[in-house]
Structures are given as C-alpha cells and as structure tokens.
N, CA, C, O and the ligand as a Tripos MOL2 file, in Angstrom:
@<TRIPOS>MOLECULE
protein
  317   315    80     0     0
PROTEIN
NO_CHARGES

@<TRIPOS>ATOM
      1 N         128.1400  123.2300   68.3570 N.3       1 MET1
      2 CA        128.5600  123.1150   69.7600 C.3       1 MET1
      3 C         130.0780  122.9810   69.8390 C.2       1 MET1
      4 O         130.7020  122.3050   69.0210 O.2       1 MET1
      5 N         130.6440  123.6260   70.8200 N.am      2 GLU2
      6 CA        132.0970  123.6200   70.9710 C.3       2 GLU2
      7 C         132.5870  122.2580   71.4680 C.2       2 GLU2
      8 O         132.0360  121.6910   72.4110 O.2       2 GLU2
      9 N         133.6010  121.7610   70.8340 N.am      3 ILE3
     10 CA        134.1660  120.4880   71.2750 C.3       3 ILE3
     11 C         135.2090  120.7670   72.3590 C.2       3 ILE3
     12 O         136.1400  121.5470   72.1580 O.2       3 ILE3
     13 N         135.0360  120.1280   73.4840 N.am      4 ILE4
     14 CA        135.8640  120.4090   74.6520 C.3       4 ILE4
     15 C         136.0810  119.1080   75.4150 C.2       4 ILE4
     16 O         135.1780  118.2770   75.5130 O.2       4 ILE4
     17 N         137.2660  118.9430   75.9440 N.am      5 SER5
     18 CA        137.5380  117.7150   76.6910 C.3       5 SER5
     19 C         136.9770  117.8290   78.0990 C.2       5 SER5
     20 O         136.7080  118.9240   78.5920 O.2       5 SER5
     21 N         136.8070  116.6890   78.7280 N.am      6 ARG6
     22 CA        136.2940  116.6640   80.0980 C.3       6 ARG6
     23 C         137.2090  117.4570   81.0310 C.2       6 ARG6
     24 O         136.7410  118.1980   81.8960 O.2       6 ARG6
     25 N         138.5140  117.2910   80.8430 N.am      7 ALA7
     26 CA        139.4770  117.9820   81.7050 C.3       7 ALA7
     27 C         139.3590  119.4990   81.5370 C.2       7 ALA7
     28 O         139.4080  120.2430   82.5170 O.2       7 ALA7
     29 N         139.2010  119.9600   80.2660 N.am      8 ASP8
     30 CA        139.0610  121.3960   80.0090 C.3       8 ASP8
     31 C         137.7780  121.9280   80.6200 C.2       8 ASP8
     32 O         137.7630  123.0040   81.2180 O.2       8 ASP8
     33 N         136.6830  121.1570   80.4640 N.am      9 ALA9
     34 CA        135.3980  121.5800   81.0100 C.3       9 ALA9
     35 C         135.5010  121.7000   82.5240 C.2       9 ALA9
     36 O         134.9880  122.6460   83.1220 O.2       9 ALA9
     37 N         136.1600  120.7410   83.1250 N.am     10 LYS10
     38 CA        136.3210  120.7370   84.5690 C.3      10 LYS10
     39 C         137.1510  121.9450   85.0120 C.2      10 LYS10
     40 O         136.8280  122.6110   85.9960 O.2      10 LYS10
     41 N         138.2210  122.2110   84.2690 N.am     11 ALA11
     42 CA        139.0950  123.3420   84.5890 C.3      11 ALA11
     43 C         138.3430  124.6600   84.4810 C.2      11 ALA11
     44 O         138.6310  125.6070   85.2120 O.2      11 ALA11
     45 N         137.3650  124.7200   83.5570 N.am     12 ARG12
     46 CA        136.5880  125.9430   83.3670 C.3      12 ARG12
     47 C         135.3810  126.0150   84.2830 C.2      12 ARG12
     48 O         134.6470  127.0040   84.2820 O.2      12 ARG12
     49 N         135.1800  124.9670   85.0610 N.am     13 GLY13
     50 CA        134.0430  124.9590   85.9790 C.3      13 GLY13
     51 C         132.7180  124.6640   85.2930 C.2      13 GLY13
     52 O         131.6580  124.9910   85.8280 O.2      13 GLY13
     53 N         132.7640  124.0420   84.1020 N.am     14 LEU14
     54 CA        131.5240  123.7030   83.3910 C.3      14 LEU14
     55 C         130.9540  122.3890   83.9260 C.2      14 LEU14
     56 O         131.6690  121.5590   84.4880 O.2      14 LEU14
     57 N         129.6460  122.2290   83.7330 N.am     15 HIS15
     58 CA        128.9910  120.9900   84.1710 C.3      15 HIS15
     59 C         128.9590  119.9570   83.0510 C.2      15 HIS15
     60 O         128.9400  118.7510   83.2960 O.2      15 HIS15
     61 N         128.9530  120.4560   81.8120 N.am     16 ASN16
     62 CA        128.8640  119.5610   80.6600 C.3      16 ASN16
     63 C         130.0660  119.7550   79.7500 C.2      16 ASN16
     64 O         130.6990  120.8110   79.7560 O.2      16 ASN16
     65 N         130.3700  118.7340   78.9750 N.am     17 TYR17
     66 CA        131.3640  118.8850   77.9190 C.3      17 TYR17
     67 C         130.8600  118.1340   76.7000 C.2      17 TYR17
     68 O         129.9350  117.3270   76.7930 O.2      17 TYR17
     69 N         131.4770  118.4060   75.5550 N.am     18 PHE18
     70 CA        130.9900  117.8270   74.3110 C.3      18 PHE18
     71 C         132.1760  117.3770   73.4780 C.2      18 PHE18
     72 O         133.0810  118.1620   73.1930 O.2      18 PHE18
     73 N         132.1670  116.1000   73.0870 N.am     19 THR19
     74 CA        133.2890  115.5570   72.3320 C.3      19 THR19
     75 C         132.9850  115.4530   70.8470 C.2      19 THR19
     76 O         133.8990  115.3650   70.0280 O.2      19 THR19
     77 N         131.6750  115.4620   70.4900 N.am     20 GLY20
     78 CA        131.2950  115.2770   69.0930 C.3      20 GLY20
     79 C         131.3170  113.8140   68.6770 C.2      20 GLY20
     80 O         130.9420  113.4740   67.5550 O.2      20 GLY20
     81 N         131.7580  112.9510   69.5870 N.am     21 VAL21
     82 CA        131.8250  111.5120   69.3020 C.3      21 VAL21
     83 C         130.5600  110.8520   69.8490 C.2      21 VAL21
     84 O         130.1850  111.1050   70.9930 O.2      21 VAL21
     85 N         129.8950  110.0100   69.0540 N.am     22 PRO22
     86 CA        128.7030  109.3310   69.5760 C.3      22 PRO22
     87 C         129.0580  108.4570   70.7760 C.2      22 PRO22
     88 O         130.1240  107.8430   70.8120 O.2      22 PRO22
     89 N         128.1530  108.4060   71.7590 N.am     23 CYS23
     90 CA        128.3770  107.5350   72.9030 C.3      23 CYS23
     91 C         128.1450  106.0920   72.4750 C.2      23 CYS23
     92 O         127.8330  105.8240   71.3150 O.2      23 CYS23
     93 N         128.3000  105.1600   73.4220 N.am     24 LYS24
     94 CA        128.1910  103.7480   73.0640 C.3      24 LYS24
     95 C         126.7940  103.3820   72.5590 C.2      24 LYS24
     96 O         126.6050  102.3460   71.9220 O.2      24 LYS24
     97 N         125.8040  104.2610   72.8560 N.am     25 ASN25
     98 CA        124.4450  104.0260   72.3620 C.3      25 ASN25
     99 C         124.0960  104.8970   71.1610 C.2      25 ASN25
    100 O         122.9410  104.9600   70.7400 O.2      25 ASN25
    101 N         125.1040  105.5650   70.6170 N.am     26 GLY26
    102 CA        124.9060  106.2980   69.3660 C.3      26 GLY26
    103 C         124.3620  107.7010   69.5080 C.2      26 GLY26
    104 O         124.0030  108.3170   68.5050 O.2      26 GLY26
    105 N         124.2890  108.2340   70.7300 N.am     27 HIS27
    106 CA        123.8460  109.6170   70.9020 C.3      27 HIS27
    107 C         125.0340  110.5460   70.6990 C.2      27 HIS27
    108 O         126.0980  110.3460   71.2850 O.2      27 HIS27
    109 N         124.8460  111.5650   69.8650 N.am     28 VAL28
    110 CA        125.8570  112.6240   69.7910 C.3      28 VAL28
    111 C         125.3220  113.7430   70.6780 C.2      28 VAL28
    112 O         124.5550  114.5950   70.2280 O.2      28 VAL28
    113 N         125.7280  113.7310   71.9270 N.am     29 ALA29
    114 CA        125.1650  114.6510   72.9120 C.3      29 ALA29
    115 C         126.2480  115.0670   73.8900 C.2      29 ALA29
    116 O         127.3390  114.4970   73.9160 O.2      29 ALA29
    117 N         125.9220  116.0810   74.7050 N.am     30 GLU30
    118 CA        126.8560  116.5080   75.7400 C.3      30 GLU30
    119 C         126.9840  115.4170   76.7860 C.2      30 GLU30
    120 O         126.1180  114.5500   76.9050 O.2      30 GLU30
    121 N         128.0480  115.4660   77.5270 N.am     31 ARG31
    122 CA        128.2540  114.5360   78.6380 C.3      31 ARG31
    123 C         128.4430  115.3370   79.9080 C.2      31 ARG31
    124 O         128.9710  116.4490   79.8730 O.2      31 ARG31
    125 N         128.0200  114.7860   81.0210 N.am     32 TYR32
    126 CA        128.1850  115.4690   82.2940 C.3      32 TYR32
    127 C         129.6040  115.2640   82.8020 C.2      32 TYR32
    128 O         130.1270  114.1500   82.7790 O.2      32 TYR32
    129 N         130.2220  116.3500   83.2620 N.am     33 VAL33
    130 CA        131.5580  116.2340   83.8540 C.3      33 VAL33
    131 C         131.4930  115.2950   85.0600 C.2      33 VAL33
    132 O         132.3710  114.4560   85.2600 O.2      33 VAL33
    133 N         130.4140  115.4580   85.8750 N.am     34 ALA34
    134 CA        130.2830  114.6780   87.0950 C.3      34 ALA34
    135 C         129.3980  113.4470   86.9010 C.2      34 ALA34
    136 O         129.1680  112.6980   87.8500 O.2      34 ALA34
    137 N         128.9050  113.2330   85.6950 N.am     35 GLY35
    138 CA        127.9420  112.1550   85.4690 C.3      35 GLY35
    139 C         128.5820  110.7870   85.4010 C.2      35 GLY35
    140 O         129.7970  110.6400   85.2680 O.2      35 GLY35
    141 N         127.7190  109.7950   85.4990 N.am     36 THR36
    142 CA        128.2060  108.4230   85.4140 C.3      36 THR36
    143 C         127.8930  107.8240   84.0480 C.2      36 THR36
    144 O         128.5690  106.8930   83.6100 O.2      36 THR36
    145 N         126.8680  108.3550   83.3680 N.am     37 GLY37
    146 CA        126.4500  107.8230   82.0740 C.3      37 GLY37
    147 C         127.3750  108.2840   80.9650 C.2      37 GLY37
    148 O         128.1190  109.2510   81.1240 O.2      37 GLY37
    149 N         127.3230  107.5800   79.8320 N.am     38 PRO38
    150 CA        128.1570  107.9640   78.6970 C.3      38 PRO38
    151 C         127.7890  109.3420   78.1410 C.2      38 PRO38
    152 O         128.6700  110.0580   77.6650 O.2      38 PRO38
    153 N         126.5060  109.7330   78.1890 N.am     39 CYS39
    154 CA        126.0910  111.0420   77.7040 C.3      39 CYS39
    155 C         124.8340  111.4870   78.4390 C.2      39 CYS39
    156 O         124.2610  110.7110   79.2050 O.2      39 CYS39
    157 N         124.3910  112.7370   78.2140 N.am     40 VAL40
    158 CA        123.2290  113.2450   78.9580 C.3      40 VAL40
    159 C         121.9620  112.4830   78.5850 C.2      40 VAL40
    160 O         121.0750  112.3170   79.4220 O.2      40 VAL40
    161 N         121.8640  112.0120   77.3260 N.am     41 VAL41
    162 CA        120.6750  111.2520   76.9090 C.3      41 VAL41
    163 C         120.6570  109.9120   77.6330 C.2      41 VAL41
    164 O         119.6200  109.5010   78.1540 O.2      41 VAL41
    165 N         121.7960  109.2310   77.6690 N.am     42 CYS42
    166 CA        121.8950  107.9610   78.3980 C.3      42 CYS42
    167 C         121.5830  108.1880   79.8730 C.2      42 CYS42
    168 O         120.8800  107.3950   80.5000 O.2      42 CYS42
    169 N         122.1140  109.2750   80.4180 N.am     43 ASP43
    170 CA        121.9140  109.5810   81.8280 C.3      43 ASP43
    171 C         120.4260  109.7300   82.1280 C.2      43 ASP43
    172 O         119.9320  109.1960   83.1200 O.2      43 ASP43
    173 N         119.7030  110.4690   81.2540 N.am     44 ALA44
    174 CA        118.2600  110.6640   81.4360 C.3      44 ALA44
    175 C         117.5310  109.3330   81.3020 C.2      44 ALA44
    176 O         116.6040  109.0480   82.0610 O.2      44 ALA44
    177 N         117.9520  108.5190   80.3360 N.am     45 GLU45
    178 CA        117.3070  107.2110   80.1390 C.3      45 GLU45
    179 C         117.5560  106.3060   81.3410 C.2      45 GLU45
    180 O         116.6650  105.5810   81.7830 O.2      45 GLU45
    181 N         118.7730  106.3580   81.8600 N.am     46 ASN46
    182 CA        119.0900  105.5490   83.0480 C.3      46 ASN46
    183 C         118.2140  105.9660   84.2170 C.2      46 ASN46
    184 O         117.7080  105.1250   84.9610 O.2      46 ASN46
    185 N         118.0380  107.2820   84.3700 N.am     47 GLN47
    186 CA        117.2180  107.7810   85.4800 C.3      47 GLN47
    187 C         115.7730  107.3480   85.3300 C.2      47 GLN47
    188 O         115.1420  106.9190   86.2960 O.2      47 GLN47
    189 N         115.2400  107.4630   84.0960 N.am     48 THR48
    190 CA        113.8540  107.0560   83.8410 C.3      48 THR48
    191 C         113.6940  105.5730   84.1500 C.2      48 THR48
    192 O         112.7180  105.1680   84.7830 O.2      48 THR48
    193 N         114.6470  104.7670   83.7060 N.am     49 ARG49
    194 CA        114.5990  103.3240   83.9290 C.3      49 ARG49
    195 C         114.6530  103.0250   85.4270 C.2      49 ARG49
    196 O         113.9130  102.1800   85.9300 O.2      49 ARG49
    197 N         115.5420  103.7320   86.1310 N.am     50 TYR50
    198 CA        115.7030  103.4980   87.5650 C.3      50 TYR50
    199 C         114.4250  103.8600   88.3080 C.2      50 TYR50
    200 O         113.9910  103.1340   89.2020 O.2      50 TYR50
    201 N         113.8100  105.0160   87.9250 N.am     51 LYS51
    202 CA        112.5870  105.4470   88.6030 C.3      51 LYS51
    203 C         111.4690  104.4480   88.3900 C.2      51 LYS51
    204 O         110.6980  104.1650   89.3070 O.2      51 LYS51
    205 N         111.3780  103.9070   87.1650 N.am     52 LYS52
    206 CA        110.3440  102.9190   86.8610 C.3      52 LYS52
    207 C         110.5720  101.6490   87.6670 C.2      52 LYS52
    208 O         109.6290  101.0370   88.1670 O.2      52 LYS52
    209 N         111.8310  101.2640   87.7840 N.am     53 ALA53
    210 CA        112.1620  100.0130   88.4750 C.3      53 ALA53
    211 C         112.0950  100.1720   89.9920 C.2      53 ALA53
    212 O         111.8630   99.1980   90.7080 O.2      53 ALA53
    213 N         112.2970  101.4000   90.4850 N.am     54 ASN54
    214 CA        112.3410  101.6380   91.9330 C.3      54 ASN54
    215 C         111.4380  102.7890   92.3420 C.2      54 ASN54
    216 O         111.9280  103.7920   92.8620 O.2      54 ASN54
    217 N         110.1250  102.6750   92.1230 N.am     55 PRO55
    218 CA        109.2370  103.8020   92.4380 C.3      55 PRO55
    219 C         109.2710  104.1920   93.9070 C.2      55 PRO55
    220 O         109.1770  105.3750   94.2360 O.2      55 PRO55
    221 N         109.4030  103.2110   94.7940 N.am     56 ASP56
    222 CA        109.4230  103.5100   96.2330 C.3      56 ASP56
    223 C         110.6710  104.3020   96.6060 C.2      56 ASP56
    224 O         110.5970  105.3010   97.3220 O.2      56 ASP56
    225 N         111.8250  103.8390   96.1070 N.am     57 LYS57
    226 CA        113.0810  104.5290   96.4000 C.3      57 LYS57
    227 C         113.0480  105.9380   95.8320 C.2      57 LYS57
    228 O         113.5320  106.8810   96.4570 O.2      57 LYS57
    229 N         112.4630  106.0770   94.6210 N.am     58 THR58
    230 CA        112.3920  107.3800   93.9770 C.3      58 THR58
    231 C         111.5380  108.3310   94.8010 C.2      58 THR58
    232 O         111.9050  109.4880   95.0070 O.2      58 THR58
    233 N         110.3770  107.8300   95.2790 N.am     59 ARG59
    234 CA        109.5080  108.6720   96.1050 C.3      59 ARG59
    235 C         110.2170  109.0910   97.3850 C.2      59 ARG59
    236 O         110.1380  110.2480   97.7960 O.2      59 ARG59
    237 N         110.9120  108.1400   98.0160 N.am     60 ALA60
    238 CA        111.6280  108.4360   99.2620 C.3      60 ALA60
    239 C         112.7170  109.4720   98.9910 C.2      60 ALA60
    240 O         112.9260  110.3880   99.7870 O.2      60 ALA60
    241 N         113.4030  109.3210   97.8720 N.am     61 TRP61
    242 CA        114.4740  110.2520   97.5360 C.3      61 TRP61
    243 C         113.9040  111.6420   97.2930 C.2      61 TRP61
    244 O         114.4610  112.6380   97.7550 O.2      61 TRP61
    245 N         112.7730  111.7070   96.5530 N.am     62 GLN62
    246 CA        112.1660  112.9960   96.2490 C.3      62 GLN62
    247 C         111.6890  113.6850   97.5200 C.2      62 GLN62
    248 O         111.8210  114.9000   97.6630 O.2      62 GLN62
    249 N         111.1270  112.8900   98.4540 N.am     63 ARG63
    250 CA        110.6640  113.4490   99.7150 C.3      63 ARG63
    251 C         111.8650  114.0190  100.4860 C.2      63 ARG63
    252 O         111.8040  115.1310  101.0110 O.2      63 ARG63
    253 N         112.9470  113.2480  100.5450 N.am     64 ALA64
    254 CA        114.1500  113.6890  101.2600 C.3      64 ALA64
    255 C         114.7070  114.9600  100.6130 C.2      64 ALA64
    256 O         115.1730  115.8660  101.3050 O.2      64 ALA64
    257 N         114.6540  115.0160   99.2790 N.am     65 TYR65
    258 CA        115.1680  116.1740   98.5620 C.3      65 TYR65
    259 C         114.3440  117.4170   98.9020 C.2      65 TYR65
    260 O         114.8820  118.4960   99.1530 O.2      65 TYR65
    261 N         112.9990  117.2260   98.9020 N.am     66 ARG66
    262 CA        112.1200  118.3570   99.2240 C.3      66 ARG66
    263 C         112.4010  118.8740  100.6340 C.2      66 ARG66
    264 O         112.4470  120.0820  100.8650 O.2      66 ARG66
    265 N         112.5870  117.9410  101.5770 N.am     67 GLU67
    266 CA        112.8530  118.3280  102.9680 C.3      67 GLU67
    267 C         114.1640  119.1000  103.0610 C.2      67 GLU67
    268 O         114.2450  120.1340  103.7250 O.2      67 GLU67
    269 N         115.1980  118.5790  102.3820 N.am     68 ARG68
    270 CA        116.5060  119.2460  102.3950 C.3      68 ARG68
    271 C         116.3870  120.6530  101.8310 C.2      68 ARG68
    272 O         116.9600  121.6060  102.3600 O.2      68 ARG68
    273 N         115.6200  120.7610  100.7300 N.am     69 ARG69
    274 CA        115.4580  122.0350  100.0490 C.3      69 ARG69
    275 C         114.7110  123.0260  100.9400 C.2      69 ARG69
    276 O         115.0700  124.1990  101.0440 O.2      69 ARG69
    277 N         113.6610  122.5100  101.5760 N.am     70 LYS70
    278 CA        112.8630  123.3460  102.4550 C.3      70 LYS70
    279 C         113.7490  123.8770  103.5950 C.2      70 LYS70
    280 O         113.7070  125.0580  103.9400 O.2      70 LYS70
    281 N         114.5460  122.9720  104.1620 N.am     71 ALA71
    282 CA        115.4290  123.3480  105.2670 C.3      71 ALA71
    283 C         116.4350  124.3930  104.7920 C.2      71 ALA71
    284 O         116.7380  125.3460  105.5110 O.2      71 ALA71
    285 N         116.9440  124.2100  103.5930 N.am     72 LYS72
    286 CA        117.9450  125.1290  103.0470 C.3      72 LYS72
    287 C         117.3280  126.5050  102.8340 C.2      72 LYS72
    288 O         117.9090  127.5260  103.2020 O.2      72 LYS72
    289 N         116.1160  126.5160  102.2210 N.am     73 LEU73
    290 CA        115.4390  127.7920  101.9560 C.3      73 LEU73
    291 C         115.1000  128.4990  103.2620 C.2      73 LEU73
    292 O         115.2360  129.7170  103.3730 O.2      73 LEU73
    293 N         114.6560  127.7200  104.2530 N.am     74 ALA74
    294 CA        114.3260  128.2990  105.5540 C.3      74 ALA74
    295 C         115.5900  128.9050  106.1720 C.2      74 ALA74
    296 O         115.5480  129.9790  106.7730 O.2      74 ALA74
    297 N         116.7100  128.2010  106.0140 N.am     75 GLY75
    298 CA        117.9840  128.6860  106.5540 C.3      75 GLY75
    299 C         118.4130  129.9710  105.8610 C.2      75 GLY75
    300 O         118.9270  130.8830  106.5080 O.2      75 GLY75
    301 N         118.2030  130.0500  104.5440 N.am     76 GLU76
    302 CA        118.5870  131.2420  103.7990 C.3      76 GLU76
    303 C         117.6930  132.4260  104.1750 C.2      76 GLU76
    304 O         118.1540  133.5650  104.2610 O.2      76 GLU76
    305 N         116.4100  132.1370  104.3980 N.am     77 ALA77
    306 CA        115.4550  133.2060  104.7070 C.3      77 ALA77
    307 C         115.7690  133.8470  106.0440 C.2      77 ALA77
    308 O         115.5930  135.0510  106.2280 O.2      77 ALA77
    309 N         116.2460  133.0090  106.9980 N.am     78 SER78
    310 CA        116.5100  133.5450  108.3350 C.3      78 SER78
    311 C         117.9210  134.1230  108.4290 C.2      78 SER78
    312 O         118.2430  134.8160  109.3950 O.2      78 SER78
    313 N         118.7540  133.8490  107.4460 N.am     79 ALA79
    314 CA        120.1390  134.3050  107.4990 C.3      79 ALA79
    315 C         120.2410  135.8050  107.1570 C.2      79 ALA79
    316 O         121.3380  136.3640  107.1530 O.2      79 ALA79
    317 ZN        124.1100  108.1840   75.0840 Zn       80 ZN80
@<TRIPOS>BOND
     1     1     2 1
     2     2     3 1
     3     3     4 2
     4     3     5 am
     5     5     6 1
     6     6     7 1
     7     7     8 2
     8     7     9 am
     9     9    10 1
    10    10    11 1
    11    11    12 2
    12    11    13 am
    13    13    14 1
    14    14    15 1
    15    15    16 2
    16    15    17 am
    17    17    18 1
    18    18    19 1
    19    19    20 2
    20    19    21 am
    21    21    22 1
    22    22    23 1
    23    23    24 2
    24    23    25 am
    25    25    26 1
    26    26    27 1
    27    27    28 2
    28    27    29 am
    29    29    30 1
    30    30    31 1
    31    31    32 2
    32    31    33 am
    33    33    34 1
    34    34    35 1
    35    35    36 2
    36    35    37 am
    37    37    38 1
    38    38    39 1
    39    39    40 2
    40    39    41 am
    41    41    42 1
    42    42    43 1
    43    43    44 2
    44    43    45 am
    45    45    46 1
    46    46    47 1
    47    47    48 2
    48    47    49 am
    49    49    50 1
    50    50    51 1
    51    51    52 2
    52    51    53 am
    53    53    54 1
    54    54    55 1
    55    55    56 2
    56    55    57 am
    57    57    58 1
    58    58    59 1
    59    59    60 2
    60    59    61 am
    61    61    62 1
    62    62    63 1
    63    63    64 2
    64    63    65 am
    65    65    66 1
    66    66    67 1
    67    67    68 2
    68    67    69 am
    69    69    70 1
    70    70    71 1
    71    71    72 2
    72    71    73 am
    73    73    74 1
    74    74    75 1
    75    75    76 2
    76    75    77 am
    77    77    78 1
    78    78    79 1
    79    79    80 2
    80    79    81 am
    81    81    82 1
    82    82    83 1
    83    83    84 2
    84    83    85 am
    85    85    86 1
    86    86    87 1
    87    87    88 2
    88    87    89 am
    89    89    90 1
    90    90    91 1
    91    91    92 2
    92    91    93 am
    93    93    94 1
    94    94    95 1
    95    95    96 2
    96    95    97 am
    97    97    98 1
    98    98    99 1
    99    99   100 2
   100    99   101 am
   101   101   102 1
   102   102   103 1
   103   103   104 2
   104   103   105 am
   105   105   106 1
   106   106   107 1
   107   107   108 2
   108   107   109 am
   109   109   110 1
   110   110   111 1
   111   111   112 2
   112   111   113 am
   113   113   114 1
   114   114   115 1
   115   115   116 2
   116   115   117 am
   117   117   118 1
   118   118   119 1
   119   119   120 2
   120   119   121 am
   121   121   122 1
   122   122   123 1
   123   123   124 2
   124   123   125 am
   125   125   126 1
   126   126   127 1
   127   127   128 2
   128   127   129 am
   129   129   130 1
   130   130   131 1
   131   131   132 2
   132   131   133 am
   133   133   134 1
   134   134   135 1
   135   135   136 2
   136   135   137 am
   137   137   138 1
   138   138   139 1
   139   139   140 2
   140   139   141 am
   141   141   142 1
   142   142   143 1
   143   143   144 2
   144   143   145 am
   145   145   146 1
   146   146   147 1
   147   147   148 2
   148   147   149 am
   149   149   150 1
   150   150   151 1
   151   151   152 2
   152   151   153 am
   153   153   154 1
   154   154   155 1
   155   155   156 2
   156   155   157 am
   157   157   158 1
   158   158   159 1
   159   159   160 2
   160   159   161 am
   161   161   162 1
   162   162   163 1
   163   163   164 2
   164   163   165 am
   165   165   166 1
   166   166   167 1
   167   167   168 2
   168   167   169 am
   169   169   170 1
   170   170   171 1
   171   171   172 2
   172   171   173 am
   173   173   174 1
   174   174   175 1
   175   175   176 2
   176   175   177 am
   177   177   178 1
   178   178   179 1
   179   179   180 2
   180   179   181 am
   181   181   182 1
   182   182   183 1
   183   183   184 2
   184   183   185 am
   185   185   186 1
   186   186   187 1
   187   187   188 2
   188   187   189 am
   189   189   190 1
   190   190   191 1
   191   191   192 2
   192   191   193 am
   193   193   194 1
   194   194   195 1
   195   195   196 2
   196   195   197 am
   197   197   198 1
   198   198   199 1
   199   199   200 2
   200   199   201 am
   201   201   202 1
   202   202   203 1
   203   203   204 2
   204   203   205 am
   205   205   206 1
   206   206   207 1
   207   207   208 2
   208   207   209 am
   209   209   210 1
   210   210   211 1
   211   211   212 2
   212   211   213 am
   213   213   214 1
   214   214   215 1
   215   215   216 2
   216   215   217 am
   217   217   218 1
   218   218   219 1
   219   219   220 2
   220   219   221 am
   221   221   222 1
   222   222   223 1
   223   223   224 2
   224   223   225 am
   225   225   226 1
   226   226   227 1
   227   227   228 2
   228   227   229 am
   229   229   230 1
   230   230   231 1
   231   231   232 2
   232   231   233 am
   233   233   234 1
   234   234   235 1
   235   235   236 2
   236   235   237 am
   237   237   238 1
   238   238   239 1
   239   239   240 2
   240   239   241 am
   241   241   242 1
   242   242   243 1
   243   243   244 2
   244   243   245 am
   245   245   246 1
   246   246   247 1
   247   247   248 2
   248   247   249 am
   249   249   250 1
   250   250   251 1
   251   251   252 2
   252   251   253 am
   253   253   254 1
   254   254   255 1
   255   255   256 2
   256   255   257 am
   257   257   258 1
   258   258   259 1
   259   259   260 2
   260   259   261 am
   261   261   262 1
   262   262   263 1
   263   263   264 2
   264   263   265 am
   265   265   266 1
   266   266   267 1
   267   267   268 2
   268   267   269 am
   269   269   270 1
   270   270   271 1
   271   271   272 2
   272   271   273 am
   273   273   274 1
   274   274   275 1
   275   275   276 2
   276   275   277 am
   277   277   278 1
   278   278   279 1
   279   279   280 2
   280   279   281 am
   281   281   282 1
   282   282   283 1
   283   283   284 2
   284   283   285 am
   285   285   286 1
   286   286   287 1
   287   287   288 2
   288   287   289 am
   289   289   290 1
   290   290   291 1
   291   291   292 2
   292   291   293 am
   293   293   294 1
   294   294   295 1
   295   295   296 2
   296   295   297 am
   297   297   298 1
   298   298   299 1
   299   299   300 2
   300   299   301 am
   301   301   302 1
   302   302   303 1
   303   303   304 2
   304   303   305 am
   305   305   306 1
   306   306   307 1
   307   307   308 2
   308   307   309 am
   309   309   310 1
   310   310   311 1
   311   311   312 2
   312   311   313 am
   313   313   314 1
   314   314   315 1
   315   315   316 2
@<TRIPOS>SUBSTRUCTURE
     1 MET1         2 RESIDUE 1 A MET
     2 GLU2         6 RESIDUE 1 A GLU
     3 ILE3        10 RESIDUE 1 A ILE
     4 ILE4        14 RESIDUE 1 A ILE
     5 SER5        18 RESIDUE 1 A SER
     6 ARG6        22 RESIDUE 1 A ARG
     7 ALA7        26 RESIDUE 1 A ALA
     8 ASP8        30 RESIDUE 1 A ASP
     9 ALA9        34 RESIDUE 1 A ALA
    10 LYS10       38 RESIDUE 1 A LYS
    11 ALA11       42 RESIDUE 1 A ALA
    12 ARG12       46 RESIDUE 1 A ARG
    13 GLY13       50 RESIDUE 1 A GLY
    14 LEU14       54 RESIDUE 1 A LEU
    15 HIS15       58 RESIDUE 1 A HIS
    16 ASN16       62 RESIDUE 1 A ASN
    17 TYR17       66 RESIDUE 1 A TYR
    18 PHE18       70 RESIDUE 1 A PHE
    19 THR19       74 RESIDUE 1 A THR
    20 GLY20       78 RESIDUE 1 A GLY
    21 VAL21       82 RESIDUE 1 A VAL
    22 PRO22       86 RESIDUE 1 A PRO
    23 CYS23       90 RESIDUE 1 A CYS
    24 LYS24       94 RESIDUE 1 A LYS
    25 ASN25       98 RESIDUE 1 A ASN
    26 GLY26      102 RESIDUE 1 A GLY
    27 HIS27      106 RESIDUE 1 A HIS
    28 VAL28      110 RESIDUE 1 A VAL
    29 ALA29      114 RESIDUE 1 A ALA
    30 GLU30      118 RESIDUE 1 A GLU
    31 ARG31      122 RESIDUE 1 A ARG
    32 TYR32      126 RESIDUE 1 A TYR
    33 VAL33      130 RESIDUE 1 A VAL
    34 ALA34      134 RESIDUE 1 A ALA
    35 GLY35      138 RESIDUE 1 A GLY
    36 THR36      142 RESIDUE 1 A THR
    37 GLY37      146 RESIDUE 1 A GLY
    38 PRO38      150 RESIDUE 1 A PRO
    39 CYS39      154 RESIDUE 1 A CYS
    40 VAL40      158 RESIDUE 1 A VAL
    41 VAL41      162 RESIDUE 1 A VAL
    42 CYS42      166 RESIDUE 1 A CYS
    43 ASP43      170 RESIDUE 1 A ASP
    44 ALA44      174 RESIDUE 1 A ALA
    45 GLU45      178 RESIDUE 1 A GLU
    46 ASN46      182 RESIDUE 1 A ASN
    47 GLN47      186 RESIDUE 1 A GLN
    48 THR48      190 RESIDUE 1 A THR
    49 ARG49      194 RESIDUE 1 A ARG
    50 TYR50      198 RESIDUE 1 A TYR
    51 LYS51      202 RESIDUE 1 A LYS
    52 LYS52      206 RESIDUE 1 A LYS
    53 ALA53      210 RESIDUE 1 A ALA
    54 ASN54      214 RESIDUE 1 A ASN
    55 PRO55      218 RESIDUE 1 A PRO
    56 ASP56      222 RESIDUE 1 A ASP
    57 LYS57      226 RESIDUE 1 A LYS
    58 THR58      230 RESIDUE 1 A THR
    59 ARG59      234 RESIDUE 1 A ARG
    60 ALA60      238 RESIDUE 1 A ALA
    61 TRP61      242 RESIDUE 1 A TRP
    62 GLN62      246 RESIDUE 1 A GLN
    63 ARG63      250 RESIDUE 1 A ARG
    64 ALA64      254 RESIDUE 1 A ALA
    65 TYR65      258 RESIDUE 1 A TYR
    66 ARG66      262 RESIDUE 1 A ARG
    67 GLU67      266 RESIDUE 1 A GLU
    68 ARG68      270 RESIDUE 1 A ARG
    69 ARG69      274 RESIDUE 1 A ARG
    70 LYS70      278 RESIDUE 1 A LYS
    71 ALA71      282 RESIDUE 1 A ALA
    72 LYS72      286 RESIDUE 1 A LYS
    73 LEU73      290 RESIDUE 1 A LEU
    74 ALA74      294 RESIDUE 1 A ALA
    75 GLY75      298 RESIDUE 1 A GLY
    76 GLU76      302 RESIDUE 1 A GLU
    77 ALA77      306 RESIDUE 1 A ALA
    78 SER78      310 RESIDUE 1 A SER
    79 ALA79      314 RESIDUE 1 A ALA
    80 ZN80       317 GROUP 0 **** ****
C-alpha cells in the first residue's frame, strides 16, 4: 500500500490515507481523511460499540438515512 500523508490524500481528493504506522491500538491500517478514529479498524470498532450502546439512536439514524436516501433518489428520478 502506498504511504501517503493526510494532507496529500486530501489534496488528491482521496477518502483514505495510509501512513504505515500502527495506530494507538496497534492496527496497521488506512485512516479516513475525514474520520475521527485513529484508523479504519478503530473507526469500525467505535461504530459497532456505539450501535450496541445506543440501539435506539442507531435505529432512528438508519430510518432518517433511509428517508433522506429515498427523497434523494426520488428527486433524481424526477430530474
Ligand atoms: Zn486502529
């Protein structure tokens, strides 16, 4: 995998970048340019943990996402 800095990835319009350096939890993985977690593995683990801890919020968020998506697709279809 190509080693690239966050700034370079951002300049190239990439979503992920890779430093080759293990994150604070020891994952050698890509990191999200826009992410909050140290790496994509941590980010996924954080999301899983959050969903488990907040099932109601997760369901509400998923419902809102589906509605937004439906509205967007409907808008594209009529455009
Ligand atoms: Zn990690």
